[in-house]
VOGU-650352 format. One record per atom (N, C-alpha, C, CB): residue in one letter; x, y, z. Coordinates in pm, whole numbers, plus 50000, padded with zeros to 5 digits. Each point is the difference from the previous one (the first is absolute). Glycine has a CB too. Example, Ala and Ser with C-alpha at 12.3 -4.5 7.8 and 13.67 -1.06 7.14 Angstrom:
VOGU-650352
a513194943150780/a499115011950000/a500905012050000/a498114988350125/s501545022249803/s500825011950006/s499235010950073/s501184993749785/
//
This chain:
VOGU-650352
m823345983692073/m499194994549895/m498994990450061/m501895002549834/l496884998350128/l498944991650052/l499954986949922/l498715020350071/r501084969350005/r499854986849936/r498554998049964/r501954990550129/p497785001749769/p498614997049966/p499354992550116/p500564999349752/l498155002350261/l499254994250110/l500144984850006/l498415019149983/h501654974149905/h500084985450000/h501344994950054/h498434999849806/c502585008450209/c501294995850051/c500075001050152/c501035007549786/v498054999450273/v500005001750145/v499374987650064/v499875025449978/r500734969850127/r499434988450070/r498685003950062/r502304990850046/l496665002649912/l498675003550047/l499804996550147/l499164996649770/s501594993650282/s499814996050139/s500465010950097/s500284976249932/c500535033150021/c500495010750085/c499065011950002/c502324992549954/i496775008049951/i499075011249994/i498784996550083/i500815006949769/p498945000550337/p498844996850083/p498715002249923/p501305006350205/q497794984949814/q498685000749938/q498975002650109/q500714984449811/v498175020850153/v498955003150095/v498884989849984/v500595024749997/i498994969950117/i498854990950002/i498985006350094/i501424979049952/y497415023749994/y498935005350084/y499124988350040/y500065022849886/s499704976050244/s499164989050047/s499305004150128/s501554983149895/r497225012950114/r499275002550124/r500134987550087/r498365016049885/v501894986250244/v500154988950094/v499115002750122/v502384995449921/p497254994250151/p499205002050121/p500805008050104/p498784978349955/d500495028850130/d500655008250103/d500934991850088/d498015015049999/t501584972850037/t500834991850090/t501344996649934/t497914990450104/l502085006949766/l501244997149929/l500885012449993/l498824982549866/k500595028850108/k500765012749994/k500655002950135/k498435008949824/v500854989250285/v500545002350133/v501164990450027/v497735007850081/s502114979749880/s501064990050020/s501255003649920/s498264982550039/i501565021949837/i501155003849916/i500695012250058/i498864990649796/d500375019250250/d500595011950063/d500824996150123/d498075014049917/a501394977250164/a500714995750121/a501284992549963/a497804998550125/f502124992949773/f501184992549954/f501085009549951/f498534980649937/a501065029649986/a500965009849948/a500645007850114/a498665001949787/e500555001850312/e500515007750113/e501004991750081/e497855013050008/e501834974250015/e500904991250074/e501354998649930/e498024987750089/r501955011649781/r501234998149923/r500695013149966/r499014979449906/g500305031650114/g500585013149969/g500135002549851/g501234998850213/t497814996149710/t500035002049855/t498755007749958/t501344978649967/t498705025949910/t498845007249947/t498894990349968/t501505017949907/l497314987450079/l498854991849966/l500214993549864/l498505014950136/s502034992449768/s500244994649865/s501014988750003/s499475022449901/a501644979450173/a501034989650008/a499454987550068/a501795017750008/t497414984350096/t499414988750073/t499054992249911/t500235012750215/i498904994549712/i499054993349911/i500754992449891/i498275017750047/a502774988349897/a500784993349896/a500654987350054/a500435022249890/e500134978750233/e500644988250060/e498984989150027/e501735014850104/l497114988849952/l498974990050030/l499454993649873/l499425012850207/l500394995249688/l499544994449873/l501044990349942/l498675021049956/e502604982950052/e501064991349949/e500044986950077/e501325020249931/r498584980850201/r499974987850083/r498814991249963/r501135012450187/g497714993849796/g498804992449965/g500134993249866/g498665015950132/l501914991049769/l500184994149868/l501004988450005/l499475022249893/t501594979650186/t500994989250015/t499354987850064/t501855016950021/s497364985650083/s499314989050067/s499044993049905/s500205012150219/a499064995849704/a499044994249905/a500714991649895/a498465019450038/s502704985349915/s500724992549898/s500634987350056/s500445021449881/n499824978450249/n500594988250063/n498944990650059/n502025013650050/e496724989849934/e498924992550064/e499994985249959/e498685021050008/a501494976349864/a500004986049953/a501174992450062/a498925006949784/s502224999650222/s501184993750059/s499784997250148/s501455011649832/v497944997950237/v499734998450143/v499014988650022/v500445024550039/k498524974649875/k499034989150012/k500684986549980/k498185015249918/k502704984149983/k500714987449973/k500874996250118/k499985005049754/m500735004850302/m500854997350116/m499164996150121/m501715016149912/t497124990050104/t499114996650111/t499504985749986/t499315024150019/q500334972049859/q499564986349976/q501144990250027/q498365008249828/s502854995250129/s501154991450026/s500254998650150/s501015006949780/l498825004050291/l500174999850145/l498964991050066/l500965023249992/e497794977649961/e498944991550055/e500304985349975/e498345018449964/v502154978349917/v500364986249968/v501144995450089/v499255003349761/a501755005350256/a501144996550085/a499564998050145/a501515012949848/r497574995450200/r499524998550138/r499214987050016/r499905025050025/a499334971449874/a499254987350005/a500964988250003/a498075010649876/k502984990150041/k501004989350000/k500714999350135/k500325002949751/e499985008850304/e500665000450132/e499114993750106/e501245020949933/a497474982150065/a499084994350097/a499934984849983/a498665021350002/d501304974049873/d499954985749973/d501284993250049/d498515004249801/l502635002050171/l501274994350045/l500105000150152/l501075007649787/g498415003150275/g499995000650146/g499164988850059/g500325024749988/s498544972849951/s499134989250046/s500684986449982/s497975013949941/r502664984349944/r500724987449975/r501154998250098/r499385001549758/l501345009350270/l501114999450094/l499504996150139/l501255017349868/k497674989050175/k499444996750132/k499594985450006/k499205023750026/s500174971449867/s499604985949994/s501224990950006/s497975006449866/a503074997150059/a501224991950001/a500675000250137/a500305004849755/e499695006850310/e500595000950135/e499234991350098/e500795023349950/t497874976650037/t499174991650087/t500314985349977/t498205017549999/e501894978749874/e500324986149969/e501384996250051/e498535001449799/l502425007650189/l501354997450050/l499984997950151/l500975013649812/q498254994650258/q499904998650145/q499394986550037/q499775024850023/v499224970949899/v499394986850024/v501034989049982/v497775008749924/v503014992449969/v501024989849974/v501065000150110/v499605002349752/k500805009650293/k500985000950109/k499454993550127/k500935021249901/t497824982150131/t499374994350120/t499914984949989/t498705021150032/l500884974249852/l499914985649978/l501374993550011/l498015003549851/g503015003250093/g501364994950010/g500494999150144/g500465009649776/e499215000850303/e500395000050142/e499314988550074/e500355025049993/r498374973149977/r499264989350068/r500464986349952/r498045015350024/a502354983849851/a500454987249946/a501344995950061/a498775004849787/e501995004750265/e501294996950063/e499834995050143/e501065017449857/q497764983750199/q499774995550137/q500024984850008/q498655020550044/k501774974550073/k500044985650024/k498574994750003/k502185002150131/i497594987049793/i498664994149999/i500014985550049/i499405015149810/g501764979350209/g500064986150047/g501404994549991/g497644996849929/r502434989650068/r501304993049994/r500014990349882/r500285002150251/c500924995849698/c500184990349891/c499644986150055/c501845014349889/p497354978250039/p499624986750048/p501184990550015/p497815003549892/e503294998850035/e501134990750004/e501085004150098/e499524994749766/c500915018250232/c501125004050087/c499585009050116/c501484998049803/q497265005650201/q499435008150108/q500575014250009/q499654978850122/c500975026349769/c500455014050000/c498805009049978/c502304993649913/d497835018850132/d498915009649980/d499825002949851/d500455010250228/i498284990749729/i499715003549861/i499045012049997/i500354975949925/s499785031849970/s499145011949983/s499034997849886/s501835015050088/g497294994749894/g499064999349890/g500705000049865/g498325011450142/i502784996049848/i500775000449874/i500584986249970/i500565024250038/d499944969150068/d500564986649979/d498954990449945/d501625004050188/v497144997249864/v498944990849958/v499395004149868/v499534995250239/l500135017849747/l499235004549883/l500845004049879/l498305007550160/a502974996249860/a500815004849887/a501184990849970/a499335023250058/k501414972950045/k501214992049977/k499714985049998/k501325018050110/f497674977849962/f499614985950012/f501094991450062/f498555003149801/k502415003150272/k501104992650063/k500245005650139/k501064995349777/c499404996250312/c500355004950133/c501335007449989/c498744980950116/p501455029549963/p501225008149988/p501244993150052/p498585019850021/s501264970250062/s501154993550063/s500614989149911/s498995005050222/q500214985049746/q500504988449927/q499514999449855/q500084988050216/g499005020649749/g499484999849864/g498964989149976/g502175009149927/h497244985850181/h498964989949984/h498795006349928/h500794987950210/s498565004149710/s498835004749928/s498845002350096/s500764987749794/l498575023750190/l498845003450082/l498714999649920/l501485014350143/v498604980849733/v498834999349914/v498924991450063/v501455003149799/s498974986950275/s499024990950060/s499145007050104/s501574981149959/l498895030550093/l499175007450096/l498805006449933/l502045004250138/i498114999049733/i498905006249927/i499224989649921/i501315021349983/f499424970249948/f499384989549918/f500534986450045/f499755016049802/p499624978250295/p500514987250050/p499914989149892/p499295006650233/p501774985249755/p499994989449899/p498964989250033/p502445004549956/t497384993350170/t498954990850043/t499055008050087/t501554979549990/p497255016550018/p499035007750079/p500325000150149/p498294994549830/q502815012650209/q500355001150141/q499085010050069/q502414994249948/l497195016049979/l499075009850055/l498604996449955/l501785018150001/s497314983350088/s498624997549962/s499525011549911/s499574987050214/q499335010749720/q499445010649916/q499705012250086/q499024983049840/r500525014950281/r499685010950093/r501265007950032/r498114986650097/d503015006449933/d501265006750034/d500545007849881/d500504982050167/t499375012549712/t500455007049880/t499205012849980/t500684978149897/m498015021050124/m499155011849986/m500355010650104/m498164985649908/l502125009950214/l500405009450106/l501325007049964/l498824985750171/l502135006449777/l501295005749961/l499815010349888/l501164978750067/l498065017849831/l499765009449891/l499245012350049/l499994980949837/g499065017150254/g499265011350058/g500925009250078/g497974985750012/a502945008450065/a500955008050078/a500925007949907/a499924983050186/l500545010549706/l500855007249904/l499225011549936/l501304978949954/g497455018750013/g499165010649942/g499795011350098/g498864983149860/a500945013550268/a499815010350103/a501255008550014/a498394985150121/v502795008349878/v501265007550011/v500155009449882/v501064981050127/l498675014149753/l500105008649881/l498995011350006/l500804980449866/g497965016750179/g498985010450013/g500385010650099/g498314983349940/i502225012550174/i500425009850103/i501145008649946/i499324984150185/a501635009549744/a501105007849943/a499505009949899/a501544981050036/l497485015449884/l499435008949900/l499285011650066/l499774980749842/i499435016450260/i499255010550070/i500975009450074/i498024984450027/a502995009950035/a500965008450072/a500765008949905/a500224982550174/g500025012949705/g500725008249902/g499165011449948/g501294980049938/r497405018750061/r499125010649948/r499745010850102/r498954983349852/s501225013850274/s499715010150102/s501195008350036/s498294985250087/
//
């Protein structure tokens, strides 16, 4: 018994599309069909289906491409920030290493003192004597010239540490 035409799945019934194409496209399609071992009709149907799928996904692909570009820009920015932070960390490490070096003696007990003792702790490591007077003398023990030289030397040390950290 034959079923009415409207009950048959139309997607299973092959349809004919007549179309003229440039010779170069026809040659390419023939070569593609030969490589795959399929008929010209099957190859054209597959290529059309692929093209329609690609066309329908085009908006999605554009959105994903834009998201990828944004992510790459963020990655580049984060990479730049990381490099900057690593450089700053190296400067701080270098400064820390230099600050640990012996720079003189405690005026009271004559123990060795470092830059950290003078600039950060303000105490000698041995007896805990105050070293604030080495930077800010309570009475003008240092001349204005000597104070300027000391501040200049501290600036030079910090500048050298900064430059060494950037290279």
